[in-house]
Each structure stands twice: as structure tokens, then as C-alpha cells.
N, C-alpha and C positions, 0 to 999 in steps of 0.2 A: 532610661527615659530621658534624663537630662542631657546625655551625650547626643541623642537624636535632636533635641531642641537646639543645642549648641551648633550642631551641624547645619540645621535649617537656617539659623540666624546668620551663620557665616556664608552660606550659599546665597541668601537673600541680599546680604550686604555687598557681595561681590558683583551683583548685577545692578544695584542701585547707583545712579550717577552721584558723584561727590561734587560739592560746589568748588569751583575754581577759585584760587586766591586772587584777591584784587591787587593788581600791581601798584606800588607806590610811585609817585612821580620821581623822576631821576633829576638831580641837580644839573643845571646847564654847564656850570664851570666848577672845577674842584674847589672845595672850601665853601661854596655857596649852599645855604640850607635848601632843602627840597621845598618847593611851594606847597602850601596847604591847600587841599581841595575844598572849595566852597560849595555848600549845598546849593543846587540850582532849582529849588522848588519855587514855582510861580504861585502867587496867591490865587485862589479860585475866585473868578469873577462871577458876578450875578448875571445869569443869562436865562432867558425863557424862549421857548419855541412853541408855536401852535401850527398845526397842519391839518387841513381838511380837504378831502377829495371833491372834485366836481362830480355832479350826479344829476339824476332826474327825480322830480317830485313823483312819488308813488301814490297810487290810489288809496284814499282813506287816510288814517293817521298812522304813521310809520316812524320807526326809530332810525336816526342817522347818527354818524359818529365823527369825532375829530380826535387827533392825538395831541399830547402836550409833553413837554419836558422842561425841567427847571434844573439849574445848577447854582448852588449857593455855598458859601464857605461854612455855614452852620446849618443845622436842621430846623432852625426857627425861621419860618417863612410863611407868607400867604400869597396865593395866586388867585386873583379875582378875574373871572372871564365872563364877558358879555358878548351877545350875538345880536346883530341888527340886520334887518332885511334891507332891500334896495331903497326903501323910503326912509330909512333911519329909525324904524320902529323896532323896539327891543322884542326879541322873540325867545331868548333864553339867557339864563345867567347861572353860573356855578362858581363856588369858592372852594379852594383847596388849601389845607393848612398842614404845614410840616410840623412835627414828624409823623402826624397821623396818616397823611396821604402819601402815596408813592411819589418819587421825583419824576417819574414818567409813566405814561399809560394812555388809555383810550377812554374817552367819555362819550356817553350817548346823550342824544337829545331827541325830542319828539316834535314832529311837525305834521299838521293836517293839511292835505292838499286844498281842500275847500276854503281854508282860511289863510293860505300862504300864496303870495304872488311869486312866480318864478323870477329869477334874476341873480344879482350878485349879493352875497351875504358877507358880512364882515365880523370876524372874531377879533376882540380886543382884550388883551390880558394885561393886568397890572400886577407885576411881581414885586414883592417887598421882602427883603432879607433883613433880619434883625440880628445884630451882633452886639450884645450888651445894650448900651444906650444908642448905638449907631444904627441908622436905617439906610439901606440902599434900595432905590426904587428903579424899575425898568418897565417900559411899556412895550408890548409886543402886538403886532397887527398882522392878520392873515385874512385874505379874501378867497372865496370860492363861489362857484356858480351852480345853482340848481335850475335845470331847464324843465320845460313842460314835458310831460309824458307824451310819447307818440300815440296818435289815435288808434 
């Protein structure tokens, strides 16, 4: 039985790709030491995105949605999102907290046509990333339009 297992392992190993060796930098002139490769990792910046599709106000009270994404160097962050109608009246607010909430997703909100005027709505997000005692804050704005429903 062990010879069958060994044969299976050898067969599987022969079809699996092996990692290629990483070439070392070659010195430009004889006697000059090879340059050391520097890691090129860029620090993760704090960015936030909000995106909402244009649409039509539906009859009654219905759910609508928008998407969000955040990128921070740590998992300690907050993203406070507010929504205003065309008159500047607040119609929705939500808060996300890392690491409990996902760094991207879709959020729902409810509007009632009888209480909502069609027009341009504005999403405003305040993303704050915490790294020890240092805080980095970014503001994100997105606008979308909800039109009247056709008769």
C-alpha cells in the first residue's frame, strides 16, 4: 500500500508547477557588489468610495441601495454616511465600523414616495482611519437622481 501512495505522490509532484528561482541582480562592473533590491511596498492610503445609481421613485415605501468601499492601513476605522434630498433635508444616515463591518458592500435605505420629492440626492461619507494615536480623515461625496415615476 505504501508503494502505491509513493507512486501517487511522485505522479502528483511531476504535474505540479515548481516556483521559479528569483534572479539576483548582476553587478554592472567586475568587482562592484550587486545592488540590494529594495522593497517597493507603498503605504496604503485612506480612501473611500460611495456609488448610487440613478433611478425612479417607486409607489409606496420601497428599498433603494448604494455601494461603498473603504481602504485603510489598519482595520480600525469608521465610515459615517449621511444622505440629503435636494432641499438639504437629511433622509438617511448609517455608520460602519471596522473590523465589524466589511470594507465594501451594498447598503439599503428606505424612501416613501409620498414623503420624498424627486431630484438630486447627495451621499456624504466621513471616513476616519485610526492607527494608534494617529487619525486620518477623508470626506467622500456622491450624487444621484431619483425621478418621478411615469404615470
